[in-house]
C-alpha positions in Angstrom: 20.2 -2.0 21.5 22.6 -2.6 24.4 25.4 -0.2 24.9 28.4 -1.1 22.7 31.5 -2.0 24.7 34.8 -1.2 23.2 38.1 -3.0 23.9 40.6 -1.2 26.1 44.3 -1.8 26.7 44.8 -3.6 30.0 47.3 -5.4 32.2 45.8 -8.8 33.1 46.6 -11.6 35.6 45.1 -15.0 35.6 45.3 -17.2 38.7 44.1 -20.8 39.3 43.9 -22.3 42.8 45.5 -25.7 42.4 44.2 -28.9 44.0 40.6 -27.9 44.6 39.1 -30.8 42.6 40.8 -33.3 44.8 39.5 -31.6 47.9 36.0 -31.6 46.5 36.3 -35.3 45.6 37.4 -36.0 49.2 34.4 -34.2 50.6 36.3 -31.2 51.8 34.0 -28.6 50.2 34.2 -26.3 53.2 38.0 -26.1 52.9 37.6 -25.1 49.2 35.1 -22.5 50.2 37.4 -21.0 52.8 40.2 -20.8 50.2 38.0 -18.9 47.8 36.7 -16.6 50.5 40.2 -15.8 51.7 41.5 -14.9 48.2 38.3 -12.8 47.5 38.8 -10.8 50.7 42.5 -10.4 50.0 41.8 -9.0 46.5 39.2 -6.6 47.9 42.0 -5.0 50.0 44.2 -4.6 46.9 41.9 -2.5 44.8 44.5 0.1 43.9 47.2 2.5 45.1 49.5 5.4 44.2 52.3 4.9 41.8 54.8 7.2 40.1 55.8 7.2 36.4 57.5 9.4 33.8 56.0 11.2 30.8 57.6 13.3 28.0 57.8 17.0 29.2 57.7 18.5 25.7 61.3 19.6 25.9 63.2 16.4 25.1 63.0 15.4 28.7 60.7 13.6 31.1 58.6 14.7 34.1 57.6 12.6 37.1 53.8 12.0 37.4 51.9 10.7 40.4 48.7 8.7 39.6 46.3 6.3 41.2 46.1 2.9 39.7 42.8 1.1 39.8 43.0 -2.7 40.1 39.9 -4.8 39.5 39.2 -8.4 40.2 36.7 -11.1 39.6 36.5 -14.9 40.1 34.6 -17.9 38.9 35.1 -21.3 40.6 38.8 -21.8 41.2 39.9 -19.0 38.8 40.7 -15.5 39.9 41.6 -12.6 37.7 43.1 -9.1 38.2 43.3 -6.3 35.7 44.1 -2.6 35.4 43.5 -0.2 32.5 46.5 1.2 30.6 45.8 4.9 30.0 49.0 5.8 28.2 50.4 4.4 25.0 53.7 2.7 24.7 56.9 4.6 24.0 59.6 2.9 22.0 62.3 1.4 24.1 65.8 2.8 23.6 69.2 2.4 25.3 68.7 5.6 27.3 65.4 4.5 28.6 67.3 2.8 31.4 68.7 4.5 34.5 72.4 4.7 34.8 72.5 3.0 38.1 72.5 -0.7 37.0 72.5 -1.9 40.6 68.8 -1.1 40.5 68.0 -1.4 36.8 64.6 0.0 35.8 63.0 1.1 32.6 61.5 4.4 33.7 59.3 4.9 30.7 56.8 2.6 28.8 53.7 1.7 30.8 54.6 3.1 34.2 51.7 1.1 35.7 53.3 -2.2 35.1 55.5 -2.4 38.2 52.8 -1.7 40.7 50.5 -4.2 39.0 53.1 -6.9 39.2 53.8 -6.0 42.8 50.1 -6.5 43.5 50.2 -9.9 41.9 53.2 -10.9 44.0 51.3 -9.8 47.1 48.3 -11.9 46.2 50.5 -14.9 45.4 52.6 -14.7 48.6 49.7 -14.0 51.0 47.8 -17.0 49.5 50.8 -19.3 49.7 51.4 -18.2 53.3 47.8 -19.2 54.0 48.4 -22.7 52.5 46.7 -21.8 49.2 48.8 -22.8 46.1 48.3 -20.6 43.0 49.6 -20.8 39.5 49.3 -17.8 37.2 50.2 -15.8 34.2 50.4 -12.0 33.5 49.7 -10.6 30.0 48.7 -7.3 28.3 46.6 -6.3 25.4 43.1 -5.1 24.5 40.0 -6.6 26.1 36.4 -5.9 27.0 36.0 -6.2 30.7 32.3 -5.8 31.6 32.2 -6.5 35.3 28.6 -5.6 35.6 27.5 -8.3 33.2 30.4 -10.7 33.9 31.6 -10.7 30.3 35.4 -10.7 29.8 36.8 -11.1 26.3 40.1 -10.4 24.7 43.6 -11.6 23.7 45.2 -11.1 27.2 42.6 -13.4 28.7 43.2 -16.2 26.2 47.0 -15.8 26.4 47.0 -15.9 30.2 44.8 -18.9 30.4 47.0 -20.8 28.0 50.2 -19.6 29.7 48.9 -20.6 33.2 48.2 -24.1 32.0 51.7 -24.4 30.4 53.5 -24.3 33.7 54.3 -27.2 36.0 54.8 -25.5 39.4 53.4 -23.2 42.0 54.3 -19.7 40.6 53.6 -17.0 38.1 55.0 -16.3 34.7 54.6 -13.6 32.0 52.9 -14.2 28.7 54.6 -13.4 25.3 52.7 -10.1 25.1 55.0 -8.7 27.9 57.7 -8.1 25.3 55.5 -5.8 23.3 56.2 -3.0 25.8 59.1 -4.1 28.0 58.8 -1.9 31.0 59.8 -3.4 34.3 61.7 -3.2 37.5 64.2 -6.1 37.1 63.7 -6.9 40.8 60.2 -8.1 40.0 61.0 -10.7 37.5 63.7 -13.2 36.6 64.5 -15.3 33.5 63.4 -18.9 34.1 62.1 -21.8 31.9 62.6 -25.0 34.0 59.0 -25.0 35.0 57.5 -24.9 31.5 55.8 -28.1 30.3 57.2 -29.6 27.0 53.9 -28.7 25.3 54.0 -25.1 26.6 57.1 -23.6 25.2 55.3 -21.5 22.6 52.6 -20.4 25.0 54.6 -18.4 27.6 57.7 -16.2 27.8 61.0 -17.0 29.4 60.4 -14.6 32.3 58.8 -15.5 35.7 57.6 -13.3 38.5 60.3 -13.2 41.2 57.9 -13.8 44.1 60.7 -15.4 46.3 62.5 -12.0 46.3 59.2 -10.3 47.4 58.8 -13.1 50.1 62.3 -12.5 51.4 61.6 -8.8 51.7 58.2 -9.0 53.3 58.1 -12.3 55.1 61.7 -12.7 56.3 60.7 -14.8 59.3 59.0 -17.5 57.3 60.9 -20.0 55.0 59.0 -20.4 51.7 60.6 -23.8 51.2 59.1 -25.0 54.5 55.8 -23.6 53.4 55.9 -25.4 50.1 57.1 -28.7 51.7 54.1 -28.7 54.1 51.8 -28.4 51.1 53.5 -31.2 49.2 51.4 -34.1 50.4 50.1 -35.6 47.2 52.7 -37.7 45.2 50.9 -37.0 41.9 51.5 -33.3 42.2 54.9 -33.4 44.0 56.8 -32.1 41.0 54.8 -28.9 41.1 56.2 -28.2 44.6 59.7 -29.4 44.0 59.8 -27.2 40.9 58.7 -24.2 43.0 61.4 -25.0 45.6 64.0 -25.1 42.9 62.9 -21.7 41.8 63.2 -20.3 45.3 66.8 -21.4 45.3 67.4 -20.1 41.8 66.1 -16.7 42.9 68.4 -16.6 45.9 71.4 -17.6 43.8 70.7 -15.0 41.1 69.6 -11.9 43.0 71.3 -9.6 40.5 70.8 -11.6 37.3 70.6 -8.3 35.3 74.3 -7.7 35.8 74.9 -10.4 33.2 73.0 -8.4 30.5 74.5 -5.4 28.8 71.4 -3.2 29.0 73.0 -0.2 27.4 73.4 -2.2 24.2 69.8 -3.4 24.1 67.7 -1.2 21.7 64.4 -3.1 21.3 62.3 -5.9 22.6 63.8 -8.5 20.1 67.3 -7.8 21.4 66.0 -8.0 25.0 64.5 -11.5 24.3 67.8 -12.6 22.7 69.9 -11.3 25.6 67.7 -13.1 28.2 67.7 -16.4 26.3 71.5 -16.2 25.8 71.9 -15.7 29.6 69.7 -18.7 30.3 71.6 -20.9 27.9 74.9 -19.8 29.5 73.4 -20.7 32.9 72.2 -24.1 31.8 75.7 -24.8 30.4 77.3 -23.9 33.7 75.2 -26.6 35.4 76.5 -29.4 33.1 
């Protein structure tokens, strides 16, 4: 009998390299190989790192904890995946789960590993784009069996991310619906956005996107991401994917502190968070009319 594998809670990211089939059809196989090789080497360098979180101290307070976060990766054809184990269970979100300084809002409890994992995803996306490799992705969480030795990967976050990735019409990364089960995040890593979701994909993805343009501005200030996207936009059939990404870059710049529009102190659970974000998006859409 083979060893029984048990599902474990994970953070999971699913990335597709866009446009590879057209390159293969035009006999540019070596270019596709170089793309895959670059992303593989990039992910090898992002295998983990130190992070800080907070845990209950047993006296109605919280204590800081330093831990090492392992990040794993695998790929098959034009699909690359990243995942990291979640070792601590969720803590119910309450109003006082937030810091008092709302210029830098941050849920300091609930899955402290989430922020560094998202930062790793932003790093992969931005480095690939800077190299001329367009990615589209989705981040989710849940239980899965991740058997890297045998190459078997099964679980809800994989299915959710695959569906969520295909539901987007752009170059970028969004969060799956499972994100709202344990809403722990640094607001600077994400932003409410739905303009890129395909009409058939509204029930397959959340209304939150990874704010990679902010990460780009902070780490690649000498390079214009819009110029980078325009240079890649050379196929009329897929032009909308790039123009949608460019619109998102501008949206990110114009809404750097979107969280100031939300009354975080009044939000007591994930349902209220979803409602507050949707209300802000609706208000923003109305302002454009």
